C-alpha positions in Angstrom: -11.4 39.5 -59.5 -8.0 40.6 -58.7 -7.6 41.1 -55.7 -5.4 44.1 -54.2 -4.0 45.5 -51.1 -0.5 48.6 -50.7 2.1 47.5 -48.1 4.2 50.2 -47.2 7.6 48.1 -45.2 8.9 44.4 -45.1 7.2 44.2 -42.2 4.2 44.8 -42.9 4.2 42.5 -46.6 5.1 39.6 -43.6 2.6 40.6 -41.2 0.1 40.5 -44.5 1.4 37.2 -45.7 0.9 35.9 -41.4 -2.7 36.9 -41.7 -2.8 35.3 -45.5 -1.3 31.7 -43.2 -4.1 31.2 -41.4 -6.9 30.7 -43.7 -4.9 28.4 -46.0 -5.1 24.3 -45.9 -3.4 21.2 -47.0 -2.4 21.4 -50.9 -3.2 24.3 -51.4 -0.8 26.7 -53.8 0.6 30.3 -54.1 2.4 31.8 -56.8 4.9 34.4 -56.7 5.5 36.8 -59.2 8.0 40.2 -59.0 10.9 41.5 -60.0 13.8 40.6 -58.2 13.8 42.5 -54.9 10.3 43.0 -55.2 9.8 41.2 -52.0 8.9 37.7 -52.8 10.9 35.5 -49.8 9.7 38.5 -47.8 6.1 37.7 -48.3 7.4 33.6 -48.1 9.5 34.2 -44.2 6.0 35.7 -43.0 3.6 33.6 -44.4 5.6 30.9 -43.8 5.5 32.5 -39.2 1.1 32.3 -39.9 1.9 28.4 -40.7 4.1 27.8 -37.5 7.3 27.8 -39.1 10.3 28.1 -36.7 13.5 27.8 -38.9 15.2 30.8 -40.6 12.9 30.7 -44.4 15.1 32.2 -47.0 15.2 31.8 -50.7 16.1 28.1 -52.0 17.6 29.3 -55.5 20.6 27.5 -55.7 18.0 24.4 -54.9 14.6 24.5 -56.5 12.9 23.5 -53.2 13.1 23.9 -49.2 10.8 22.2 -46.9 10.1 23.5 -43.5 7.9 21.8 -41.3 6.2 23.7 -38.6 1.3 23.6 -37.5 1.6 23.6 -41.6 4.4 21.8 -43.8 5.9 24.2 -46.3 7.3 23.6 -49.5 9.1 26.2 -51.3 9.5 26.7 -54.7 12.5 29.6 -56.2 11.9 28.0 -60.1 14.1 31.1 -61.5 16.5 28.4 -62.6 14.1 26.2 -64.9 13.5 28.7 -67.1 13.3 26.8 -70.6 14.1 23.9 -68.8 12.1 20.5 -69.7 13.6 18.8 -66.1 10.1 18.2 -63.6 11.5 17.3 -60.1 8.2 15.4 -59.0 5.8 18.2 -59.0 3.0 16.6 -58.2 3.9 15.0 -55.5 4.6 17.7 -53.9 1.9 19.7 -54.7 -0.7 16.5 -53.4 1.4 15.9 -50.5 -0.6 17.7 -47.3 2.0 21.2 -47.4 1.0 24.1 -49.0 3.0 24.7 -51.4 4.8 28.8 -52.5 5.9 29.5 -56.2 8.1 31.7 -56.8 9.0 31.9 -60.7 6.0 30.1 -61.4 5.7 31.9 -64.9 9.2 28.9 -65.7 6.6 26.2 -65.0 4.0 27.3 -65.6 2.6 24.2 -67.2 3.2 21.8 -64.1 0.8 23.5 -62.1 -2.5 22.8 -60.8 -5.6 24.4 -62.3 -6.4 25.6 -58.9 -4.0 28.4 -57.6 -3.8 32.3 -55.8 -1.9 34.3 -58.3 -0.1 36.9 -55.7 2.1 39.8 -58.1 4.4 41.8 -55.6 4.9 45.6 -57.5 7.6 48.2 -56.1 5.7 51.5 -55.6 8.2 52.8 -53.8 11.8 51.8 -52.0 9.5 50.6 -49.3 5.6 50.5 -50.2 4.7 47.2 -52.7 1.6 46.6 -54.0 0.2 43.4 -53.4 -2.1 41.9 -56.0 -4.7 38.1 -55.1 -5.9 36.1 -58.6 -7.8 34.1 -57.1 -8.0 31.1 -59.2 -10.2 28.9 -58.8 -13.2 28.5 -56.5 -11.6 27.9 -53.0 -8.8 30.8 -53.4 -12.8 32.7 -54.7 -13.4 32.3 -51.5 -9.9 32.6 -49.6 -9.2 36.2 -51.0 -12.7 37.0 -49.2 -12.7 35.4 -46.8 -9.6 38.4 -45.5 -11.4 40.9 -46.9 -9.8 42.0 -49.2 -11.0 44.6 -51.9 
């Protein structure tokens, strides 16, 4: 099942992501897909606020991974540069850490992803509006989406 929410500003994107953060646990994995400028990093900024992270969050495009400490730690990946690459940067160890992991452009490392995860797709509807689709993969994430009261 795919759960859908419409947001009408970057602030609403961050608010939704912060709300989602309240339901996350260590080792949870979220994948983010969407065109350039769709709001993946904006979503991650809101998630970080909800996890109690005070540092400024920005895209790790050139470093692949940025790690943040908070009430729950965050591994923030941008794997766009790994397209057509066989490089494994220790994904297993990072996914098994006590942090929440968020991966932008996860389709490029599909073979390294755990079987269970929350796939999130952000689509631009207009200049400000976005459609956020959540597809839970596995029972943990089905429960999470139900707890969020999404339809």
